[in-house]
Every structure is written in C-alpha cells, then in structure tokens.
DOKOL-130232 format. One record per residue (C-alpha): residue number from 0; x, y, z. Coordinates in pm, 1 decimal, always signed. Example, Ala and Ser with C-alpha at 12.3 -4.5 7.8 and 13.67 -1.06 7.14 Angstrom:
BEGIN
<i->0	px->+1230.0	py->-450.0	pz->+780.0>
<i->1	px->+1367.0	py->-106.0	pz->+714.0>
***
This chain:
BEGIN
<i->0	px->+6.1	py->-6215.4	pz->-1698.5>
<i->1	px->-174.2	py->-6093.0	pz->-1390.0>
<i->2	px->+151.1	py->-5973.2	pz->-1227.0>
<i->3	px->+224.2	py->-5743.6	pz->-1516.2>
<i->4	px->-118.8	py->-5576.8	pz->-1500.8>
<i->5	px->-63.1	py->-5514.4	pz->-1129.8>
<i->6	px->+278.2	py->-5362.4	pz->-1197.0>
<i->7	px->+135.9	py->-5142.7	pz->-1471.2>
<i->8	px->-146.3	py->-5022.4	pz->-1248.6>
<i->9	px->+106.4	py->-4943.9	pz->-975.7>
<i->10	px->+322.3	py->-4754.9	pz->-1225.0>
<i->11	px->+21.3	py->-4558.2	pz->-1352.5>
<i->12	px->-82.7	py->-4469.0	pz->-1000.4>
<i->13	px->+271.6	py->-4352.8	pz->-930.0>
<i->14	px->+271.3	py->-4139.9	pz->-1247.7>
<i->15	px->-65.1	py->-3986.1	pz->-1157.2>
<i->16	px->+64.5	py->-3907.0	pz->-809.0>
<i->17	px->+374.8	py->-3743.3	pz->-955.4>
<i->18	px->+162.2	py->-3537.9	pz->-1192.5>
<i->19	px->-69.4	py->-3424.8	pz->-915.0>
<i->20	px->+232.7	py->-3327.8	pz->-706.2>
<i->21	px->+376.1	py->-3130.9	pz->-997.2>
<i->22	px->+46.2	py->-2951.7	pz->-1052.2>
<i->23	px->+19.0	py->-2869.3	pz->-684.7>
<i->24	px->+373.4	py->-2732.4	pz->-693.9>
<i->25	px->+282.7	py->-2519.1	pz->-995.7>
<i->26	px->-30.7	py->-2387.0	pz->-824.2>
<i->27	px->+169.7	py->-2310.2	pz->-511.3>
<i->28	px->+422.8	py->-2118.9	pz->-722.9>
<i->29	px->+147.0	py->-1921.7	pz->-895.4>
<i->30	px->-18.2	py->-1840.2	pz->-564.3>
<i->31	px->+314.8	py->-1726.6	pz->-423.4>
<i->32	px->+375.6	py->-1508.3	pz->-728.3>
<i->33	px->+25.3	py->-1362.8	pz->-702.7>
<i->34	px->+68.9	py->-1292.2	pz->-333.2>
<i->35	px->+400.2	py->-1121.1	pz->-410.2>
<i->36	px->+229.9	py->-909.4	pz->-677.7>
<i->37	px->-53.1	py->-814.0	pz->-442.1>
<i->38	px->+197.3	py->-727.5	pz->-170.4>
<i->39	px->+386.9	py->-507.6	pz->-417.6>
<i->40	px->+66.9	py->-330.0	pz->-524.3>
<i->41	px->-37.7	py->-275.5	pz->-164.0>
<i->42	px->+307.3	py->-139.8	pz->-81.5>
<i->43	px->+292.5	py->+95.3	pz->-380.4>
<i->44	px->-56.3	py->+211.2	pz->-280.7>
<i->45	px->+53.2	py->+269.3	pz->+76.4>
<i->46	px->+352.0	py->+468.2	pz->-51.2>
<i->47	px->+121.2	py->+676.9	pz->-271.4>
<i->48	px->-118.4	py->+740.7	pz->+16.9>
<i->49	px->+172.3	py->+834.4	pz->+242.3>
<i->50	px->+297.3	py->+1078.0	pz->-23.4>
<i->51	px->-48.0	py->+1233.9	pz->-59.8>
<i->52	px->-86.1	py->+1263.4	pz->+316.0>
<i->53	px->+257.4	py->+1423.3	pz->+340.5>
<i->54	px->+168.6	py->+1667.2	pz->+62.7>
<i->55	px->-161.8	py->+1745.4	pz->+233.5>
<i->56	px->+13.1	py->+1805.9	pz->+562.9>
<i->57	px->+266.8	py->+2030.2	pz->+389.0>
<i->58	px->-16.3	py->+2228.3	pz->+229.5>
<i->59	px->-196.0	py->+2265.1	pz->+563.0>
<i->60	px->+125.9	py->+2371.4	pz->+732.1>
<i->61	px->+180.7	py->+2635.3	pz->+461.8>
<i->62	px->-174.9	py->+2765.5	pz->+498.9>
<i->63	px->-144.8	py->+2778.8	pz->+875.4>
<i->64	px->+185.3	py->+2964.6	pz->+845.9>
<i->65	px->+31.9	py->+3213.6	pz->+602.2>
<i->66	px->-267.4	py->+3262.4	pz->+830.8>
<i->67	px->-43.9	py->+3317.0	pz->+1131.0>
<i->68	px->+155.8	py->+3573.6	pz->+932.7>
<i->69	px->-166.1	py->+3749.8	pz->+832.8>
<i->70	px->-290.3	py->+3755.7	pz->+1191.1>
<i->71	px->+44.6	py->+3887.0	pz->+1309.9>
<i->72	px->+28.5	py->+4167.3	pz->+1050.4>
<i->73	px->-324.3	py->+4261.8	pz->+1153.0>
<i->74	px->-230.5	py->+4259.4	pz->+1518.9>
<i->75	px->+64.8	py->+4485.5	pz->+1442.9>
<i->76	px->-161.5	py->+4723.0	pz->+1245.7>
<i->77	px->-411.1	py->+4734.0	pz->+1529.5>
<i->78	px->-134.8	py->+4811.6	pz->+1775.1>
<i->79	px->-3.7	py->+5092.2	pz->+1553.1>
<i->80	px->-346.1	py->+5257.5	pz->+1530.5>
<i->81	px->-370.0	py->+5529.3	pz->+1786.2>
<i->82	px->-639.7	py->+5485.9	pz->+2042.8>
<i->83	px->-932.2	py->+5712.7	pz->+1967.5>
<i->84	px->-911.4	py->+6000.0	pz->+2212.1>
<i->85	px->-1209.2	py->+6052.3	pz->+2429.4>
<i->86	px->-1340.4	py->+6401.6	pz->+2415.8>
***
C-alpha cells in the first residue's frame, strides 16, 4: 500500500530528526562541560599566578625593608664617626 510506505518514511524521518536532536543535545552538554573545565583550569591558574605574585611582592617588600634597615644602620654609623679634625 502506497499510504503505508509514506507513513513509514514520515516515521523514519521523525526518528532521524529525534536522533539528531539528541546528538546535538549531547554535544551541547559536552561542550558545556568542557567549557566549565577550562574555566576551572583558568581560575586555578589565575589563583596560582596571584599567589606567586603575592609571594614575589612579599619577598621584594622584605628585601626593601632589610635594605632600608641596612642603610639606616650605615647612616647612624656615619653620624657617630667624629668629623676628622682639620689641623
């Protein structure tokens, strides 16, 4: 019967459409998951970089403080030294 073939073709087309939709949904899900993963990694990297920068800044601050202390000491020493008397 020609009507039945038409109905079957319609049904098959519908099934194929459903399958394609399902696959697209799956792909979308995977892409979303991947994007989430990438975002997480980027966030973690940024956190790491921030930590390193903070540590670097801390180190620099320490060094500067130590240098300032050293300079202060030297200045104090210089001030303590009596001026050479002119004959």
